[in-house]
N, CA and C of each residue as an Amber inpcrd file, in Angstrom:
protein
   360
 -19.1060000  -6.4380000   5.4530000 -18.9630000  -6.6340000   4.0210000
 -18.2590000  -8.0420000   3.7760000 -18.9120000  -8.8340000   2.9930000
 -18.3650000 -10.1110000   2.6720000 -17.3650000  -9.9990000   1.5650000
 -16.1080000 -10.2280000   1.7920000 -14.9520000 -10.0440000   0.7950000
 -14.6970000 -11.4230000   0.2590000 -14.8910000 -11.4960000  -1.0850000
 -14.5440000 -12.7620000  -1.6960000 -13.0980000 -12.9090000  -2.1800000
 -12.7370000 -14.0580000  -2.4510000 -11.3070000 -14.3120000  -2.8260000
 -11.2080000 -13.6410000  -4.2890000 -12.2190000 -13.7720000  -5.1580000
 -12.2510000 -13.0770000  -6.4520000 -12.0200000 -11.6330000  -6.3030000
 -12.8460000 -10.9510000  -5.3500000 -12.7030000  -9.5070000  -5.1650000
 -11.2420000  -9.2090000  -4.8240000 -10.6610000  -9.9810000  -3.9740000
  -9.3070000  -9.6440000  -3.4070000  -8.3110000  -9.8100000  -4.5820000
  -8.3860000 -10.8400000  -5.3480000  -7.5320000 -11.0630000  -6.5050000
  -7.6560000  -9.9470000  -7.5010000  -8.8760000  -9.5020000  -7.8280000
  -9.0900000  -8.3830000  -8.7990000  -8.5250000  -7.0340000  -8.2460000
  -8.6580000  -6.8010000  -6.9440000  -8.2330000  -5.5080000  -6.3090000
  -6.6060000  -5.5750000  -6.3990000  -5.9540000  -6.6950000  -6.1360000
  -4.4720000  -6.7560000  -6.2450000  -4.0580000  -6.5500000  -7.6580000
  -4.8190000  -7.1190000  -8.5690000  -4.5520000  -7.0560000 -10.0430000
  -4.6340000  -5.4800000 -10.4540000  -5.6950000  -4.8570000 -10.0640000
  -5.8890000  -3.4860000 -10.4320000  -4.6850000  -2.6040000  -9.8330000
  -4.3500000  -2.7920000  -8.5100000  -3.3320000  -1.9230000  -7.9130000
  -1.9940000  -2.2640000  -8.4840000  -1.7030000  -3.5540000  -8.7230000
  -0.4560000  -3.9370000  -9.4090000  -0.3830000  -3.2370000 -10.7840000
  -1.4090000  -3.3000000 -11.4670000  -1.3990000  -2.6620000 -12.7590000
  -1.1390000  -1.1000000 -12.7470000  -1.7940000  -0.4890000 -11.7070000
  -1.4490000   0.9410000 -11.5500000  -0.0220000   1.2630000 -11.1220000
   0.5840000   0.2690000 -10.2570000   1.9520000   0.5330000  -9.9200000
   2.8880000   0.2250000 -11.1280000   2.5790000  -0.7260000 -11.9160000
   3.3860000  -1.0110000 -13.1880000   3.3430000   0.2210000 -14.1340000
   2.1420000   0.7380000 -14.1010000   1.9640000   1.9800000 -15.1310000
   2.8420000   3.0490000 -14.5880000   2.8920000   3.3930000 -13.3100000
   3.7130000   4.4370000 -12.7410000   5.2010000   4.0390000 -13.0030000
   5.5430000   2.8860000 -12.7180000   6.9390000   2.5020000 -12.9370000
   7.3620000   2.5550000 -14.3380000   6.4480000   2.1510000 -15.2550000
   6.7210000   2.2750000 -16.7360000   7.0310000   3.6190000 -17.0930000
   6.2930000   4.6450000 -16.6150000   6.4110000   6.0900000 -17.0330000
   7.5760000   6.6720000 -16.3340000   7.9760000   6.2500000 -15.1490000
   8.9750000   6.9960000 -14.3470000  10.3100000   6.3180000 -14.2530000
  10.2640000   4.8750000 -14.1980000  11.4710000   4.1120000 -14.0340000
  11.8990000   4.1610000 -12.6590000  13.0250000   3.4060000 -12.3270000
  13.5670000   3.3440000 -10.9050000  14.3200000   4.6070000 -10.6030000
  14.6190000   4.8270000  -9.3760000  15.6930000   5.6890000  -8.8880000
  15.1500000   7.0490000  -8.3120000  13.8990000   7.1560000  -8.1390000
  13.2750000   8.4170000  -7.5970000  12.9350000   8.1210000  -6.1460000
  12.6150000   9.2720000  -5.5010000  12.1070000   9.1120000  -4.0590000
  10.7230000   8.4370000  -3.9670000  10.6110000   7.7830000  -2.8260000
   9.2700000   7.1720000  -2.6950000   8.1760000   8.1120000  -2.6850000
   8.2610000   9.3070000  -2.2330000   7.2090000  10.2770000  -2.2750000
   6.6540000  10.6520000  -3.7080000   7.7000000  10.6080000  -4.6580000
   7.2880000  10.9200000  -6.0190000   6.4170000   9.6680000  -6.5570000
   6.7790000   8.4440000  -6.3060000   5.9980000   7.2940000  -6.6440000
   4.6660000   7.4030000  -6.0330000   4.7300000   7.7240000  -4.8680000
   3.3850000   7.8050000  -4.0340000   2.3230000   8.7640000  -4.5860000
   2.8900000   9.9630000  -4.9470000   2.0080000  10.9330000  -5.5200000
   1.4710000  10.4020000  -6.9270000   2.4280000   9.8440000  -7.7600000
   1.9610000   9.3840000  -9.0600000   1.0780000   8.1970000  -9.0110000
   1.2380000   7.3140000  -7.9360000   0.3670000   6.2150000  -7.7850000
  -1.0870000   6.6940000  -7.3030000  -1.0590000   7.6180000  -6.5030000
  -2.3530000   8.1700000  -6.0080000  -3.0920000   8.6990000  -7.2500000
  -2.4590000   9.4000000  -8.1310000  -3.1520000   9.9170000  -9.3710000
  -3.6380000   8.8210000 -10.2880000  -2.6550000   7.8170000 -10.4340000
  -3.1000000   6.6060000 -11.2010000  -4.3030000   5.8690000 -10.6650000
  -4.3910000   5.7430000  -9.3460000  -5.5380000   5.0870000  -8.7840000
  -6.8180000   5.9860000  -8.8740000  -6.6690000   7.3350000  -8.7930000
  -7.8430000   8.1350000  -9.1840000  -8.3010000   8.0230000 -10.5660000
  -7.3460000   7.9510000 -11.4640000  -7.7650000   7.7540000 -12.8520000
  -8.5230000   6.5170000 -13.1220000  -8.1400000   5.5010000 -12.3030000
  -8.8530000   4.1740000 -12.4810000 -10.0440000   4.0670000 -11.4850000
 -10.4340000   5.2180000 -10.8380000 -11.5890000   5.2640000  -9.8910000
 -11.4940000   4.2700000  -8.7870000 -10.3290000   4.0110000  -8.2620000
  -9.9810000   3.1790000  -7.1230000  -9.9890000   4.1200000  -5.9210000
 -10.7080000   3.7770000  -4.9090000 -10.8590000   4.5730000  -3.7230000
  -9.7970000   4.1810000  -2.6220000  -9.2400000   5.2320000  -1.9390000
  -8.2090000   5.0270000  -0.9410000  -8.0200000   6.2300000  -0.0440000
  -7.8060000   6.0340000   1.2160000  -7.2050000   7.0870000   1.9800000
  -5.6870000   6.9030000   1.9080000  -4.9550000   8.0110000   2.1140000
  -3.4990000   8.0130000   1.9360000  -2.8700000   8.5760000   3.1090000
  -1.7830000   7.9750000   3.6320000  -0.9500000   8.4390000   4.7840000
  -1.8390000   8.8880000   5.9740000  -2.8280000   8.0440000   6.3040000
  -3.6750000   8.3180000   7.4810000  -2.9150000   7.6790000   8.6900000
  -3.2890000   8.2050000   9.8170000  -2.7890000   7.5920000  11.0950000
  -3.5890000   6.3300000  11.3400000  -2.8000000   5.3170000  11.6910000
  -3.3430000   3.9880000  11.9000000  -3.8400000   4.0360000  13.4240000
  -5.1090000   3.6470000  13.6840000  -5.6020000   3.6610000  15.0930000
  -4.7790000   2.5640000  15.8700000  -4.4910000   2.8990000  17.0970000
  -3.7330000   1.9560000  18.0030000  -4.5580000   1.6890000  19.2580000
  -5.0660000   0.4930000  19.4270000  -5.8240000   0.1570000  20.6040000
  -4.9560000  -0.7590000  21.3860000  -4.6580000  -0.3230000  22.5950000
  -3.7820000  -1.0700000  23.5710000  -4.5750000  -1.3210000  24.7680000
  -4.9740000  -2.6600000  25.0590000  -5.7500000  -3.0740000  26.1960000
  -7.0060000  -2.2090000  26.4020000  -7.7280000  -1.8460000  25.3950000
  -8.8720000  -1.1820000  25.3460000  -8.6990000   0.2940000  25.3980000
  -7.5320000   0.7780000  25.3440000  -7.2820000   2.2220000  25.2490000
  -6.8710000   2.6550000  23.8990000  -7.4890000   3.7360000  23.4450000
  -7.1250000   4.2890000  22.1290000  -5.9680000   5.1820000  22.3960000
  -4.8370000   4.8520000  21.8000000  -3.5810000   5.6950000  21.9990000
  -3.2260000   6.3970000  20.6500000  -2.4530000   7.4870000  20.7970000
  -2.0490000   8.1910000  19.5830000  -0.8670000   7.3990000  19.0770000
  -0.8660000   7.2920000  17.8440000   0.2760000   6.5280000  17.1830000
   0.8640000   7.3900000  16.0310000   2.0330000   7.2670000  15.6450000
   2.5950000   7.9030000  14.5240000   2.7210000   6.9570000  13.3130000
   1.9590000   5.9150000  13.3680000   2.0020000   4.9140000  12.4050000
   1.1280000   5.4500000  11.1960000   1.6490000   5.4260000   9.9330000
   0.9610000   5.9010000   8.7940000   0.9850000   4.8410000   7.7150000
  -0.2000000   4.5570000   7.2640000  -0.4060000   3.7230000   6.1540000
  -0.1980000   4.4290000   4.8560000   0.6000000   3.9800000   3.9600000
   0.7360000   4.7550000   2.6450000  -0.5640000   4.7600000   1.8870000
  -1.1590000   3.6710000   1.5930000  -2.5010000   3.5930000   1.1320000
  -3.3230000   2.4020000   1.6280000  -4.6210000   2.6160000   1.8030000
  -5.5130000   1.6870000   2.2220000  -6.6380000   1.5330000   1.1550000
  -6.4930000   0.6940000   0.3120000  -7.2540000   0.5500000  -0.8950000
  -8.6660000   0.0320000  -0.5540000  -9.6550000   0.6680000  -0.9410000
 -11.0910000   0.2020000  -0.6540000 -11.2150000  -0.3750000   0.7690000
 -10.5940000   0.1860000   1.7110000 -10.7330000  -0.2290000   3.1400000
 -10.4870000  -1.7660000   3.1720000  -9.6640000  -2.3130000   2.3870000
  -9.3520000  -3.7380000   2.2750000  -7.9200000  -4.0850000   2.1580000
  -7.2410000  -3.3530000   1.2730000  -5.8980000  -3.7400000   0.8250000
  -4.9130000  -2.7520000   1.4340000  -4.0520000  -3.0460000   2.2670000
  -2.9710000  -2.1770000   2.7690000  -1.8200000  -2.1970000   1.8330000
  -1.3800000  -0.9570000   1.3360000  -0.2040000  -0.9220000   0.3400000
   0.8980000  -0.0380000   1.0090000   2.0140000  -0.6950000   1.2470000
   3.2080000  -0.1180000   1.7490000   4.2280000   0.0920000   0.4530000
   4.5910000   1.3890000   0.2720000   5.4950000   1.7190000  -0.8220000
   6.8810000   1.8950000  -0.3070000   7.7940000   1.4970000  -1.0980000
   9.2710000   1.6970000  -0.8400000   9.9500000   1.9810000  -2.2370000
  11.1520000   2.6150000  -2.0610000  11.9700000   2.9540000  -3.1680000
  13.4580000   2.7110000  -2.6670000  13.8130000   1.4630000  -2.4460000
  14.9880000   1.0550000  -1.8630000  15.8180000   0.0630000  -2.7910000
  17.1130000   0.0670000  -2.5140000  17.9990000  -0.8810000  -3.2830000
  17.6810000  -2.4270000  -2.9390000  17.4810000  -2.6050000  -1.6390000
  17.1680000  -3.9780000  -1.1920000  15.9450000  -3.8850000  -0.2070000
  15.1350000  -4.8810000  -0.3480000  14.0340000  -4.9670000   0.6770000
  14.5770000  -5.6460000   1.8670000  13.9520000  -5.3780000   3.0430000
  14.3290000  -5.9350000   4.2790000  13.1720000  -6.6020000   4.8920000
  13.3530000  -7.7040000   5.7540000  12.3310000  -8.3490000   6.3990000
  11.5410000  -7.2910000   7.3360000  12.1190000  -6.2140000   7.7580000
  11.3970000  -5.3350000   8.5590000  10.2200000  -4.7090000   7.8010000
  10.3300000  -4.5170000   6.5340000   9.2850000  -3.9220000   5.6530000
   8.0400000  -4.8410000   5.6430000   8.3120000  -6.2260000   5.6270000
   7.2620000  -7.2030000   5.5950000   6.5890000  -7.1980000   6.9820000
   7.3450000  -7.0540000   7.9900000   6.8150000  -6.9830000   9.2990000
   5.9570000  -5.7760000   9.5720000   6.3960000  -4.7320000   9.0660000
   5.6800000  -3.4540000   9.0750000   4.3060000  -3.6220000   8.3510000
   4.2710000  -4.1350000   7.2650000   3.0910000  -4.4360000   6.4190000
   2.2130000  -5.3130000   7.1970000   2.6500000  -6.3860000   7.8480000
   1.7860000  -7.4040000   8.5110000   1.1590000  -6.7280000   9.7670000
   2.0630000  -5.8020000  10.4850000   1.5140000  -5.0920000  11.5990000
   0.3900000  -4.1570000  11.2420000   0.5530000  -3.3920000  10.0910000
  -0.4770000  -2.5410000   9.6080000  -1.7820000  -3.2780000   9.2240000
  -1.5770000  -4.4820000   8.6790000  -2.7830000  -5.2270000   8.2520000
  -3.5370000  -5.7650000   9.5030000  -2.7300000  -6.1400000  10.4500000
  -3.3150000  -6.5930000  11.8340000  -4.0840000  -5.3440000  12.4850000
  -3.5070000  -4.3040000  12.4910000  -4.0790000  -3.1100000  13.2130000
  -5.3140000  -2.5790000  12.4830000  -5.3140000  -2.7250000  11.1850000
  -6.4650000  -2.2190000  10.3830000  -7.4930000  -3.3550000  10.1640000
  -7.2280000  -4.6150000  10.5600000  -8.0630000  -5.8050000  10.2810000
  -8.2520000  -5.9950000   8.7920000  -7.1560000  -5.7350000   8.0200000
  -7.1280000  -5.9000000   6.5840000  -6.7220000  -7.2910000   6.2470000
  -7.4210000  -7.9750000   5.2320000  -7.1560000  -9.3110000   4.9590000
  -5.9480000  -9.5200000   4.0730000  -5.5230000  -8.3800000   3.3930000
  -4.4340000  -8.6680000   2.4680000  -3.5320000  -7.2340000   2.3520000
  -2.3510000  -7.3900000   1.9760000  -1.4960000  -6.1920000   1.8140000
  -0.4650000  -6.5040000   0.7080000   0.0730000  -5.4120000   0.1600000
   1.0460000  -5.3720000  -0.7650000   2.2220000  -4.4900000  -0.4370000
   3.4100000  -4.9360000  -0.6820000   4.6110000  -4.2440000  -0.4630000
   5.2010000  -3.9740000  -1.8880000   5.2830000  -2.7220000  -2.2670000
   5.7480000  -2.4010000  -3.6350000   7.0020000  -1.5510000  -3.5290000
   8.0760000  -2.1170000  -4.1540000   9.3060000  -1.4330000  -4.2800000
   9.5010000  -0.9060000  -5.6580000   9.5980000   0.4160000  -5.8240000
   9.7260000   1.0000000  -7.0830000  11.1570000   1.0390000  -7.6580000
  12.1260000   0.8810000  -6.7280000  13.5430000   0.9400000  -7.1250000
  14.1320000  -0.4010000  -7.6170000  13.3330000  -0.8470000  -8.5910000
  13.8310000  -2.1400000  -9.2740000  13.6000000  -1.9940000 -10.7610000
  14.2640000  -2.7940000 -11.4890000  14.1840000  -2.8540000 -12.9440000
  12.7630000  -3.0630000 -13.3920000  12.1260000  -4.0760000 -12.9250000
  10.8050000  -4.4360000 -13.2510000   9.9470000  -4.7230000 -12.1040000
   8.7140000  -4.2120000 -11.9950000   7.7950000  -4.5940000 -10.9760000
   7.0210000  -5.7660000 -11.4690000   6.9150000  -6.8430000 -10.6170000
   5.9730000  -7.9340000 -10.9250000   5.2190000  -8.3670000  -9.8020000
């Protein structure tokens, strides 16, 4: 599949819009799992396809190994979305996202923290 820059920008716009809608309805301060469930429903309402919390395949030196790595959302098999609900983000969250993107050969990723006043 040839993924264009326009397609990626549109996909990010749609997912950000869904996250903003969830945040607008719920506000900050809830568990990540609550936002996750609501975001999945919002994506379904918008007809955006995704697998959720699936095990990320781990290939080490040609060997398929069992991993306990789970991707929160993998939008349209292109965009890795990692969800958080924390007071402060940490560089480890960005490293986690980049690792998931690498393991899934995804060109782009989003880290969304719902425990903020405004999502932008």
